[in-house]
DOKEKE-860052 format. One record per atom (N, C-alpha, C, CB): x, y, z. Coordinates in steps of 0.05 Angstrom, whole numbers, padded with zeros to 5 digits, always signed. Glycine has a CB too. Layout:
BEGIN
XYZ ...
END
This chain:
BEGIN
+00689-00934+02920 +00669-00953+02911 +00642-00946+02925 +00677-00982+02917 +00643-00940+02952 +00618-00934+02966 +00606-00909+02954 +00624-00930+02996 +00623-00888+02947 +00612-00864+02936 +00599-00869+02909 +00635-00843+02932 +00610-00888+02893 +00599-00894+02867 +00572-00907+02870 +00618-00913+02852 +00569-00925+02889 +00544-00939+02894 +00522-00919+02902 +00547-00961+02915 +00529-00901+02920 +00510-00880+02929 +00501-00863+02906 +00522-00863+02951 +00521-00855+02888 +00515-00839+02865 +00495-00853+02846 +00540-00831+02850 +00500-00879+02842 +00482-00894+02824 +00454-00896+02836 +00494-00922+02819 +00453-00900+02862 +00427-00901+02875 +00411-00876+02871 +00431-00906+02905 +00425-00852+02874 +00412-00827+02872 +00404-00821+02843 +00429-00804+02882 +00421-00828+02824 +00415-00823+02796 +00394-00841+02785 +00441-00825+02780 +00394-00866+02792 +00376-00885+02780 +00350-00889+02796 +00389-00912+02778 +00348-00875+02819 +00323-00878+02835 +00320-00906+02846 +00299-00870+02818 +00342-00919+02852 +00341-00947+02861 +00325-00949+02888 +00370-00958+02866 +00310-00971+02890 +00295-00976+02915 +00305-01002+02927 +00265-00978+02909 +00304-01005+02953 +00314-01030+02966 +00297-01054+02956 +00312-01028+02996 +00308-01078+02959 +00296-01102+02949 +00269-01107+02961 +00314-01126+02953 +00264-01097+02985 +00239-01103+02998 +00217-01084+02990 +00242-01103+03028 +00223-01063+02974 +00202-01044+02966 +00185-01056+02944 +00215-01018+02956 +00159-01056+02947 +00140-01066+02927 +00129-01043+02911 +00118-01082+02940 +00109-01049+02895 +00097-01028+02878 +00080-01009+02895 +00079-01041+02857 +00079-00984+02886 +00060-00965+02898 +00032-00974+02892 +00065-00935+02888 +00013-00968+02909 -00015-00976+02905 -00033-00952+02907 -00023-00998+02925 -00052-00950+02888 -00070-00928+02887 -00098-00934+02899 -00074-00918+02858 -00113-00914+02905 -00140-00918+02916 -00157-00935+02898 -00154-00891+02921 -00171-00954+02909 -00189-00972+02894 -00175-00994+02879 -00204-00955+02875 -00148-00995+02882 -00133-01015+02867 -00128-01040+02883 -00106-01003+02857 -00124-01063+02869 -00115-01088+02881 -00088-01095+02869 -00136-01111+02876 -00071-01104+02887 -00044-01110+02879 -00037-01139+02886 -00024-01091+02892 -00026-01154+02868 -00017-01182+02873 +00012-01181+02879 -00024-01201+02849 +00020-01191+02902 +00048-01191+02910 +00057-01218+02920 +00053-01171+02931 +00083-01221+02925 +00094-01246+02935 +00115-01240+02956 +00106-01263+02911 +00113-01254+02979 +00133-01253+02999 +00152-01277+02994 +00121-01254+03028 +00178-01273+02996 +00197-01295+02992 +00217-01294+03015 +00211-01293+02965 +00232-01316+03017 +00252-01318+03038 +00275-01298+03033 +00264-01346+03039 +00277-01287+03008 +00298-01268+03002 +00291-01240+03012 +00303-01267+02972 +00265-01235+03018 +00258-01209+03028 +00268-01205+03056 +00227-01205+03027 +00278-01181+03063 +00289-01177+03090 +00268-01180+03112 +00301-01149+03092 +00277-01186+03136 +00259-01191+03159 +00246-01165+03167 +00274-01202+03182 +00221-01167+03175 +00206-01144+03185 +00218-01135+03212 +00176-01150+03189 +00218-01109+03217 +00231-01099+03241 +00216-01105+03267 +00236-01069+03239 +00190-01111+03264 +00174-01119+03287 +00170-01149+03289 +00146-01105+03286 +00162-01162+03267 +00160-01191+03267 +00186-01201+03255 +00135-01201+03250 +00206-01203+03271 +00234-01208+03261 +00238-01234+03247 +00252-01206+03284 +00219-01254+03251 +00222-01280+03238 +00209-01279+03210 +00209-01302+03255 +00196-01257+03203 +00180-01256+03179 +00191-01237+03158 +00151-01248+03185 +00192-01244+03132 +00200-01226+03111 +00178-01205+03106 +00206-01241+03085 +00185-01183+03093 +00165-01163+03088 +00170-01148+03062 +00164-01143+03111 +00148-01136+03052 +00151-01117+03030 +00137-01091+03037 +00138-01129+03004 +00146-01069+03025 +00135-01043+03031 +00122-01032+03006 +00158-01024+03040 +00097-01022+03009 +00082-01010+02988 +00075-00981+02996 +00057-01026+02980 +00080-00962+02979 +00074-00934+02985 +00045-00928+02976 +00093-00915+02972 +00032-00910+02992 +00006-00901+02985 +00002-00872+02993 -00017-00919+02997 -00006-00855+02975 -00011-00827+02982 -00038-00823+02994 -00008-00809+02956 -00039-00809+03017 -00064-00804+03031 -00068-00774+03035 -00063-00818+03059 -00094-00767+03036 -00102-00740+03041 -00106-00735+03071 -00128-00733+03026 -00101-00711+03080 -00106-00705+03109 -00135-00709+03116 -00097-00676+03115 -00140-00724+03137 -00167-00730+03145 -00181-00751+03130 -00183-00705+03144 -00168-00762+03109 -00180-00783+03093 -00180-00810+03108 -00165-00786+03067 -00201-00826+03104 -00203-00852+03116 -00196-00873+03095 -00231-00857+03128 -00179-00892+03102 -00170-00912+03083 -00173-00940+03095 -00141-00907+03075 -00184-00958+03079 -00188-00986+03087 -00167-01002+03071 -00217-00996+03081 -00149-01014+03086 -00127-01030+03074 -00131-01059+03081 -00099-01019+03084 -00132-01076+03061 -00137-01105+03066 -00116-01122+03053 -00165-01113+03056 -00108-01143+03067 -00088-01162+03057 -00098-01190+03061 -00060-01157+03070 -00097-01206+03040 -00106-01234+03042 -00085-01253+03029 -00133-01238+03029 -00085-01277+03038 -00068-01298+03026 -00079-01325+03033 -00038-01295+03037 -00075-01344+03015 -00083-01372+03020 -00060-01388+03030 -00095-01384+02995 -00036-01375+03031 -00012-01390+03037 +00001-01383+03064 +00008-01386+03016 -00007-01361+03076 +00004-01354+03102 -00015-01336+03117 +00032-01340+03099 -00009-01333+03143 -00025-01316+03161 -00015-01287+03157 -00022-01325+03191 -00032-01270+03144 -00023-01243+03137 -00021-01225+03162 -00042-01231+03117 -00004-01205+03160 +00000-01185+03181 +00006-01159+03167 +00024-01193+03200 -00011-01139+03173 -00008-01112+03161 +00003-01092+03182 -00035-01103+03151 +00021-01075+03172 +00029-01052+03189 +00028-01027+03171 +00058-01057+03200 +00026-01004+03184 +00026-00979+03170 +00046-00961+03184 -00002-00966+03170 +00063-00948+03168 +00083-00929+03178 +00080-00903+03164 +00112-00940+03175 +00090-00881+03177 +00092-00856+03163 +00118-00856+03146 +00091-00832+03182 +00122-00834+03132 +00145-00833+03113 +00172-00835+03128 +00145-00808+03098 +00172-00830+03154 +00197-00832+03170 +00201-00859+03182 +00198-00810+03191 +00182-00877+03178 +00184-00904+03188 +00172-00908+03216 +00212-00912+03189 +00157-00888+03226 +00144-00891+03252 +00119-00909+03249 +00136-00864+03264 +00117-00929+03266 +00094-00948+03264 +00069-00934+03274 +00100-00973+03281 +00048-00935+03258 +00023-00921+03264 +00000-00940+03271 +00014-00904+03241 -00001-00963+03259 -00023-00982+03263 -00014-01010+03253 -00049-00973+03249 -00026-01030+03264 -00021-01057+03255 -00045-01075+03261 +00005-01069+03267 -00047-01097+03245 -00069-01116+03249 -00060-01144+03240 -00094-01107+03233 -00068-01163+03256 -00063-01191+03249 -00088-01204+03237 -00054-01207+03275 -00107-01211+03253 -00131-01225+03244 -00156-01209+03246 -00134-01252+03259 -00162-01193+03226 -00187-01179+03225 -00210-01199+03223 -00189-01158+03202 -00204-01221+03208 -00223-01243+03205 -00209-01269+03213 -00234-01245+03176 -00211-01278+03238 -00197-01301+03248 -00203-01327+03232 -00205-01306+03277 -00226-01328+03218 -00232-01352+03203 -00216-01355+03178 -00262-01352+03196 -00205-01332+03168 -00189-01333+03143 -00160-01324+03147 -00202-01315+03122 -00154-01313+03171 -00127-01303+03178 -00119-01280+03160 -00107-01326+03175 -00139-01265+03149 -00134-01241+03133 -00132-01217+03151 -00155-01238+03112 -00119-01196+03141 -00114-01172+03157 -00129-01148+03145 -00084-01166+03159 -00135-01129+03163 -00150-01105+03154 -00144-01081+03172 -00181-01111+03154 -00137-01059+03161 -00133-01034+03176 -00153-01013+03166 -00104-01024+03173 -00165-00999+03185 -00181-00975+03178 -00166-00952+03191 -00211-00978+03189 -00157-00934+03174 -00139-00913+03184 -00148-00885+03174 -00110-00918+03174 -00148-00866+03192 -00154-00838+03185 -00128-00823+03186 -00175-00826+03205 -00120-00813+03163 -00093-00800+03160 -00093-00773+03174 -00086-00797+03130 -00074-00769+03192 -00072-00743+03206 -00061-00721+03189 -00055-00746+03231 -00046-00728+03168 -00034-00708+03150 -00031-00720+03122 -00006-00699+03161 -00030-00702+03103 -00026-00711+03075 +00003-00720+03071 -00033-00688+03055 +00006-00740+03053 +00033-00749+03047 +00033-00779+03040 +00051-00745+03071 +00057-00789+03036 +00061-00817+03029 +00063-00834+03055 +00086-00821+03012 +00048-00855+03056 +00049-00874+03079 +00059-00901+03069 +00021-00877+03092 +00071-00916+03087 +00083-00941+03079 +00066-00964+03090 +00112-00943+03090 +00056-00981+03071 +00041-01004+03079 +00060-01028+03079 +00017-01010+03059 +00063-01040+03103 +00082-01062+03106 +00066-01088+03105 +00097-01060+03134 +00072-01104+03084 +00059-01130+03080 +00078-01152+03090 +00051-01135+03050 +00069-01166+03111 +00086-01187+03122 +00068-01210+03132 +00104-01176+03145 +00081-01230+03144 +00066-01254+03153 +00070-01257+03183 +00075-01279+03138 +00049-01265+03197 +00051-01269+03226 +00066-01294+03232 +00023-01270+03238 +00064-01315+03215 +00075-01341+03221 +00102-01346+03208 +00057-01363+03212 +00113-01325+03194 +00139-01328+03182 +00139-01343+03155 +00158-01342+03200 +00116-01351+03146 +00114-01366+03121 +00114-01346+03097 +00088-01383+03120 +00117-01357+03073 +00118-01340+03049 +00098-01349+03029 +00147-01340+03037 +00094-01333+03008 +00075-01340+02987 +00062-01316+02975 +00054-01359+02998 +00042-01320+02959 +00028-01298+02945 +00008-01285+02963 +00014-01309+02920 +00003-01259+02958 -00017-01245+02973 -00031-01224+02956 -00004-01231+02998 -00054-01215+02964 -00069-01194+02951 -00071-01171+02970 -00097-01204+02941 -00065-01147+02961 -00067-01123+02977 -00085-01103+02963 -00038-01110+02982 -00103-01090+02979 -00120-01070+02967 -00123-01046+02985 -00148-01082+02961 -00129-01023+02973 -00134-00998+02988 -00158-00985+02976 -00109-00979+02988 -00177-00977+02993 -00200-00962+02984 -00207-00940+03004 -00224-00981+02978 -00222-00920+02994 -00231-00899+03012 -00253-00909+03030 -00240-00874+02995 -00253-00899+03055 -00274-00906+03074 -00287-00880+03085 -00262-00923+03097 -00302-00883+03107 -00316-00861+03119 -00310-00861+03149 -00346-00863+03114 -00318-00840+03163 -00316-00839+03192 -00332-00861+03205 -00324-00811+03203 -00354-00869+03192 -00370-00891+03203 -00354-00917+03203 -00396-00895+03188 -00337-00921+03182 -00320-00945+03181 -00300-00944+03204 -00305-00946+03154 -00290-00921+03210 -00271-00918+03232 -00284-00926+03258 -00260-00889+03235 -00308-00917+03263 -00323-00923+03287 -00329-00953+03289 -00349-00907+03289 -00338-00965+03267 -00345-00993+03268 -00320-01011+03271 -00359-01001+03242 -00297-01001+03263 -00273-01017+03266 -00263-01018+03295 -00251-01006+03248 -00274-01000+03311 -00266-00999+03340 -00281-01021+03355 -00272-00971+03352 -00267-01041+03367 -00281-01062+03381 -00297-01052+03405 -00261-01083+03390 -00292-01027+03413 -00306-01016+03436 -00328-00996+03427 -00286-01002+03455 -00335-00997+03402 -00353-00978+03390 -00379-00976+03406 -00359-00986+03362 -00390-00999+03415 -00416-00998+03428 -00414-00988+03457 -00428-01026+03428 -00390-00983+03467 -00387-00971+03494 -00386-00941+03493 -00361-00982+03507 -00378-00930+03470 -00373-00901+03468 -00400-00886+03471 -00360-00894+03441 -00399-00866+03489 -00423-00850+03494 -00441-00862+03515 -00438-00847+03469 -00435-00886+03525 -00452-00899+03545 -00439-00893+03573 -00454-00929+03540 -00456-00896+03594 -00447-00892+03621 -00425-00913+03628 -00470-00894+03641 -00404-00904+03639 -00382-00923+03647 -00392-00942+03669 -00357-00907+03656 -00387-00968+03666 -00395-00987+03687 -00382-00980+03713 -00387-01016+03679 -00396-00984+03735 -00385-00978+03761 -00361-00995+03768 -00407-00982+03783 -00342-00983+03782 -00319-00996+03793 -00320-00994+03823 -00292-00985+03781 -00323-01016+03837 -00323-01017+03866 -00295-01023+03876 -00344-01037+03878 -00283-01006+03891 -00255-01008+03899 -00252-01021+03926 -00241-00981+03898 -00238-01044+03927 -00235-01058+03952 -00216-01042+03971 -00223-01086+03948 -00196-01029+03959 -00177-01013+03975 -00164-00992+03958 -00156-01032+03987 -00160-00968+03969 -00146-00947+03956 -00117-00946+03966 -00160-00919+03960 -00099-00953+03949 -00070-00953+03957 -00061-00924+03957 -00053-00969+03937 -00069-00908+03937 -00063-00879+03937 -00090-00865+03931 -00042-00872+03915 -00097-00846+03948 -00123-00833+03946 -00144-00846+03964 -00133-00833+03917 -00168-00836+03963 -00189-00847+03981 -00215-00853+03966 -00194-00827+04004 -00213-00858+03940 -00237-00864+03925 -00248-00891+03932 -00230-00862+03895 -00275-00892+03933 -00288-00918+03940 -00302-00930+03915 -00309-00914+03962 -00311-00912+03897 -00324-00922+03873 -00320-00901+03851 -00355-00927+03878 -00320-00911+03826 -00315-00893+03804 -00335-00870+03802 -00315-00909+03778 -00360-00876+03807 -00381-00856+03805 -00377-00832+03824 -00408-00868+03810 -00360-00835+03845 -00354-00813+03863 -00339-00790+03848 -00337-00823+03886 -00327-00797+03825 -00311-00777+03810 -00327-00764+03788 -00286-00791+03799 -00353-00768+03787 -00369-00755+03766 -00366-00725+03768 -00399-00763+03769 -00363-00711+03746 -00357-00683+03745 -00328-00678+03738 -00363-00670+03772 -00312-00699+03739 -00284-00697+03730 -00280-00713+03704 -00265-00708+03752 -00259-00707+03690 -00250-00724+03668 -00233-00745+03680 -00235-00707+03645 -00239-00771+03675 -00226-00793+03688 -00214-00812+03668 -00245-00808+03707 -00189-00819+03672 -00176-00841+03657 -00174-00865+03675 -00148-00832+03646 -00188-00886+03669 -00186-00911+03685 -00166-00928+03671 -00214-00925+03687 -00145-00935+03685 -00122-00950+03674 -00122-00977+03687 -00095-00935+03678 -00130-00998+03673 -00128-01026+03684 -00100-01036+03679 -00150-01044+03670 -00086-01044+03700 -00058-01050+03698 -00050-01072+03718 -00042-01025+03703 -00024-01079+03718 -00014-01098+03738 +00016-01093+03741 -00019-01128+03730 +00027-01100+03764 +00056-01095+03769 +00074-01111+03751 +00062-01100+03798 +00064-01134+03742 +00081-01152+03725 +00079-01145+03696 +00072-01181+03730 +00064-01125+03688 +00058-01119+03660 +00078-01099+03649 +00030-01108+03657 +00097-01108+03632 +00117-01090+03620 +00105-01067+03605 +00135-01106+03603 +00086-01072+03587 +00074-01049+03572 +00060-01029+03590 +00054-01060+03552 +00050-01038+03613 +00037-01020+03632 +00059-01000+03643 +00024-01035+03656 +00082-01011+03649 +00104-00994+03659 +00113-00974+03638 +00128-01012+03668 +00111-00982+03613 +00119-00963+03591 +00100-00939+03590 +00119-00978+03565 +00076-00941+03600 +00057-00919+03599 +00062-00899+03622 +00029-00929+03600 +00077-00907+03642 +00080-00890+03666 +00089-00861+03660 +00099-00903+03685 +00109-00857+03642 +00117-00829+03637 +00094-00813+03627 +00140-00829+03616 +00076-00824+03610 +00053-00809+03600 +00034-00803+03623 +00038-00825+03578 +00029-00823+03641 +00011-00819+03663 +00021-00796+03682 +00007-00844+03679 +00047-00796+03686 +00059-00774+03703 +00055-00747+03689 +00088-00780+03708 +00061-00746+03663 +00059-00721+03648 +00030-00711+03647 +00069-00725+03619 +00011-00729+03643 -00017-00720+03640 -00028-00711+03667 -00035-00743+03630 -00019-00724+03689 -00028-00714+03716 -00018-00686+03720 -00017-00734+03737 +00007-00681+03713 +00019-00654+03717 +00006-00634+03698 +00049-00655+03711 +00000-00641+03673 -00010-00622+03654 -00040-00616+03658 -00006-00633+03626 -00056-00636+03665 -00085-00632+03666 -00097-00633+03694 -00098-00652+03649 -00081-00640+03714 -00092-00643+03741 -00107-00619+03751 -00070-00649+03760 -00098-00595+03744 -00111-00570+03754 -00137-00565+03739 -00092-00547+03749 -00142-00580+03718 -00167-00576+03702 -00189-00597+03708 -00160-00577+03672 -00186-00610+03731 -00206-00630+03738 -00203-00657+03724 -00233-00619+03731 -00178-00665+03721 -00171-00691+03709 -00160-00709+03730 -00151-00687+03685 -00169-00734+03730 -00159-00754+03749 -00153-00780+03734 -00180-00760+03771 -00132-00793+03743 -00125-00820+03734 -00131-00840+03757 -00096-00823+03724 -00144-00862+03751 -00149-00883+03771 -00137-00908+03760 -00180-00886+03777 -00115-00917+03772 -00103-00943+03764 -00116-00965+03779 -00072-00942+03770 -00127-00984+03764 -00142-01007+03776 -00127-01033+03772 -00171-01009+03765 -00122-01047+03794 -00109-01073+03792 -00123-01092+03812 -00078-01071+03798 -00113-01116+03813 -00125-01136+03831 -00104-01151+03846 -00143-01156+03816 -00112-01171+03861 -00093-01185+03879 -00081-01210+03864 -00107-01194+03905 -00055-01210+03861 -00042-01233+03848 -00028-01251+03869 -00022-01223+03828 -00021-01239+03892 -00012-01254+03916 +00015-01267+03913 -00032-01275+03922 +00029-01264+03890 +00054-01279+03886 +00078-01261+03881 +00051-01298+03863 +00074-01235+03882 +00096-01217+03876 +00104-01199+03900 +00090-01199+03853 +00129-01200+03907 +00140-01181+03926 +00155-01160+03909 +00159-01194+03947 +00165-01139+03922 +00179-01118+03907 +00203-01108+03922 +00160-01094+03900 +00226-01109+03909 +00251-01098+03920 +00252-01069+03914 +00276-01114+03909 +00245-01052+03932 +00243-01023+03926 +00271-01010+03923 +00228-01009+03948 +00292-01023+03932 +00319-01013+03928 +00328-01019+03899 +00339-01025+03948 +00324-01044+03891 +00332-01051+03863 +00311-01046+03842 +00339-01080+03863 +00286-01042+03851 +00265-01036+03832 +00256-01060+03817 +00273-01015+03814 +00257-01084+03829 +00250-01109+03815 +00229-01125+03830 +00274-01126+03809 +00212-01138+03815 +00193-01156+03827 +00207-01182+03835 +00169-01162+03808 +00196-01195+03855 +00207-01222+03862 +00183-01240+03869 +00227-01219+03886 +00184-01263+03859 +00162-01282+03865 +00166-01294+03893 +00162-01305+03844 +00144-01298+03906 +00145-01311+03932 +00134-01339+03929 +00129-01294+03953 +00142-01356+03947 +00132-01384+03947 +00102-01385+03954 +00148-01401+03966 +00090-01408+03947 +00062-01411+03952 +00055-01408+03981 +00052-01438+03941 +00073-01418+03998 +00068-01416+04027 +00072-01388+04037 +00087-01435+04042 +00083-01370+04020 +00087-01342+04028 +00067-01323+04015 +00115-01333+04022 +00047-01334+04002 +00028-01317+03987 +00020-01292+04003 +00003-01334+03980 +00020-01269+03988 +00014-01244+04002 -00014-01242+04011 +00021-01221+03983 -00017-01232+04035 -00044-01224+04045 -00051-01196+04033 -00044-01224+04077 -00076-01189+04033 -00084-01163+04021 -00067-01139+04032 -00113-01158+04026 -00063-01138+04058 -00048-01115+04069 -00019-01115+04059 -00048-01116+04100 -00007-01139+04056 +00020-01140+04045 +00021-01131+04015 +00031-01169+04048 +00000-01139+04001 -00001-01131+03972 -00005-01101+03970 -00025-01146+03958 -00020-01089+03988 -00023-01060+03987 +00004-01047+03992 -00044-01051+04009 +00019-01057+04011 +00046-01045+04017 +00064-01049+03993 +00058-01058+04042 +00062-01072+03980 +00079-01078+03956 +00073-01058+03934 +00076-01107+03947 +00047-01053+03929 +00039-01035+03907 +00048-01006+03914 +00009-01036+03903 +00046-00999+03940 +00055-00972+03948 +00085-00969+03943 +00048-00968+03978 +00101-00989+03950 +00130-00988+03945 +00135-00987+03914 +00144-01013+03957 +00121-01002+03899 +00123-01003+03870 +00117-00975+03858 +00105-01024+03858 +00095-00963+03868 +00087-00936+03859 +00108-00915+03866 +00060-00929+03870 +00119-00918+03890 +00139-00899+03899 +00164-00900+03882 +00147-00904+03928 +00172-00925+03875 +00196-00928+03858 +00192-00915+03831 +00203-00958+03855 +00168-00919+03820 +00162-00908+03793 +00150-00880+03793 +00142-00927+03779 +00150-00868+03817 +00142-00840+03820 +00113-00835+03810 +00161-00821+03806 +00095-00853+03817 +00067-00850+03809 +00052-00835+03831 +00054-00878+03804 +00038-00815+03824 +00024-00799+03844 -00007-00800+03840 +00033-00771+03843 -00016-00814+03819 -00045-00815+03814 -00058-00836+03832 -00051-00820+03784 -00085-00836+03832 -00100-00855+03849 -00094-00883+03840 -00130-00849+03847 -00088-00901+03859 -00084-00929+03853 -00103-00945+03872 -00054-00938+03857 -00119-00963+03860 -00138-00978+03876 -00136-01008+03868 -00166-00968+03872 -00145-01025+03887 -00147-01053+03882 -00176-01061+03882 -00131-01070+03902 -00183-01081+03866 -00210-01093+03866 -00207-01123+03872 -00225-01088+03839 -00228-01136+03881 -00226-01164+03887 -00224-01180+03860 -00251-01174+03902 -00215-01204+03862 -00212-01221+03838 -00239-01224+03824 -00200-01248+03845 -00260-01227+03841 -00287-01230+03829 -00296-01205+03814 -00308-01236+03852 -00289-01181+03826 -00296-01156+03812 -00279-01152+03788 -00293-01133+03832 -00254-01160+03789 -00237-01158+03765 -00248-01174+03742 -00208-01168+03772 -00258-01198+03748 -00270-01215+03727 -00295-01201+03715 -00278-01242+03738 -00311-01189+03733 -00335-01175+03723 -00327-01150+03706 -00353-01166+03747 -00307-01135+03716 -00298-01112+03701 -00287-01119+03674 -00277-01096+03718 -00274-01142+03673 -00263-01152+03647 -00285-01156+03627 -00247-01178+03651 -00308-01165+03636 -00331-01168+03619 -00344-01141+03612 -00352-01186+03631 -00348-01124+03633 -00361-01098+03629 -00345-01080+03611 -00364-01085+03656 -00318-01080+03614 -00301-01062+03598 -00288-01076+03574 -00281-01050+03616 -00294-01102+03570 -00283-01117+03547 -00253-01118+03549 -00292-01105+03520 -00242-01124+03572 -00213-01125+03576 -00202-01151+03565 -00206-01121+03605 -00185-01150+03546 -00172-01174+03535 -00141-01172+03538 -00179-01178+03505 -00132-01149+03545 -00103-01145+03550 -00099-01119+03565 -00088-01145+03523 -00076-01116+03578 -00070-01092+03593 -00043-01081+03583 -00069-01097+03623 -00038-01055+03585 -00056-01035+03597 -00081-01030+03580 -00041-01009+03601 -00103-01026+03594 -00129-01021+03581 -00139-00995+03593 -00150-01045+03587 -00139-00974+03576 -00145-00947+03585 -00172-00938+03575 -00124-00927+03575 -00189-00929+03594 -00216-00920+03588 -00218-00891+03596 -00237-00938+03602 -00225-00873+03577 -00227-00845+03582 -00257-00837+03585 -00214-00828+03560 -00263-00824+03607 -00291-00819+03615 -00295-00789+03618 -00299-00833+03641 -00317-00778+03607 -00321-00749+03608 -00334-00741+03635 -00339-00740+03585 -00339-00715+03638 -00349-00705+03664 -00377-00715+03671 -00350-00674+03663 -00392-00724+03650 -00419-00735+03655 -00418-00764+03662 -00436-00730+03631 -00394-00776+03661 -00392-00805+03668 -00395-00823+03645 -00412-00812+03689 -00392-00812+03620 -00395-00829+03596 -00368-00836+03584 -00412-00814+03575 -00366-00860+03573 -00341-00869+03561 -00337-00854+03534 -00342-00900+03555 -00314-00843+03530 -00308-00828+03506 -00286-00841+03489 -00301-00800+03513 -00269-00857+03501 -00248-00870+03485 -00237-00893+03501 -00225-00850+03479 -00230-00915+03486 -00217-00938+03499 -00192-00945+03482 -00236-00963+03500 -00170-00949+03495 -00146-00957+03480 -00132-00979+03496 -00127-00932+03477 -00120-00998+03481 -00106-01021+03493 -00077-01021+03483 -00120-01048+03486 -00059-01023+03502 -00030-01024+03495 -00016-00998+03501 -00028-01030+03466 +00011-00999+03497 +00027-00976+03506 +00040-00961+03483 +00049-00986+03524 +00031-00965+03458 +00043-00952+03435 +00041-00922+03434 +00032-00964+03410 +00058-00909+03418 +00057-00880+03415 +00031-00870+03403 +00080-00871+03397 +00019-00886+03385 -00006-00877+03373 -00028-00876+03394 -00014-00897+03350 -00029-00896+03412 -00049-00895+03433 -00044-00872+03452 -00048-00921+03449 -00019-00867+03459 -00013-00844+03477 -00022-00818+03464 +00017-00844+03484 -00016-00814+03439 -00023-00790+03425 -00053-00786+03424 -00011-00789+03397 -00067-00808+03418 -00097-00806+03416 -00109-00799+03443 -00108-00832+03406 -00099-00812+03464 -00110-00806+03491 -00104-00778+03500 -00098-00826+03511 -00079-00769+03494 -00072-00742+03502 -00090-00721+03489 -00042-00736+03495 -00095-00725+03463 -00111-00706+03448 -00140-00706+03459 -00111-00712+03418 -00151-00730+03465 -00178-00732+03475 -00181-00720+03503 -00188-00761+03475 -00160-00724+03520 -00160-00712+03547 -00161-00681+03544 -00136-00720+03563 -00145-00671+03526 -00144-00642+03521 -00172-00631+03514 -00124-00635+03499 -00186-00646+03497 -00213-00637+03488 -00233-00639+03511 -00223-00655+03465 -00231-00661+03527 -00251-00665+03548 -00248-00646+03571 -00249-00693+03558 -00224-00639+03578 -00221-00620+03600 -00230-00592+03593 -00191-00619+03610 -00232-00587+03566 -00241-00561+03557 -00272-00560+03557 -00231-00555+03529 -00285-00584+03558 -00314-00584+03559 -00323-00577+03587 -00325-00612+03550 -00345-00561+03589 -00355-00554+03616 -00384-00564+03619 -00354-00523+03620 
END
């Protein structure tokens, strides 16, 4: 029976129930999410539909999804199901979603139409061609690119002896804003170790910047954080030791520094930090060249490629 079902699938070109219509450039598609649609693999409480779209290598595509019945959520995958991009509220006032994507290779891409709030209903999906200018404008850090990186004054160097970011001018620098309690930050550590090893000889430096939280100890044998009581709040020297133990456990060899809480607040404004890890890539002249937030594969690939380009610049 199982063989018969597979044969019918192959012969009839059957698609799973969650597959929607293919969508062409410049087209608008009216679709419906229902409770019968399978749950999205990322937003597990929400049903989803999949729409295929053929893209050209290097082509820029603007994908938009709107609904009056639910909070839309867009994702984009390659043909193998690898997540490439996602967006919740491009326009918070309407809860509509928008992706601006530059295709790295020609082929079919999967547009995942789902809802952030788990609700169902009708939606409109559209795809149109865009430009490199659209890609730049879609970057929330667009106005930082090419500008001098704001100064970072370091209260203490846990690893290394840097006092201020500008001391590293002449090097390619990745400033990584992070914290010991941040799970996604820890997920980036393998990349940070690899990039230090691969590019360190070419004048590349990573500076991990964190601040004083005063409430976390670290069990270096078990590799786990532990909260301390209010009466045991860590003093700066104790926090430095805790970060050093944490770095040793995770085999981090790049520069790690702390800044005061006041400076962290200022840096959050200067660098538009809304979440961590927040990675800022700076060229040898001290100018910001790329900003990425989060620990996803797409961010890691983009940063790696840009580091490779920048270390080649003289």
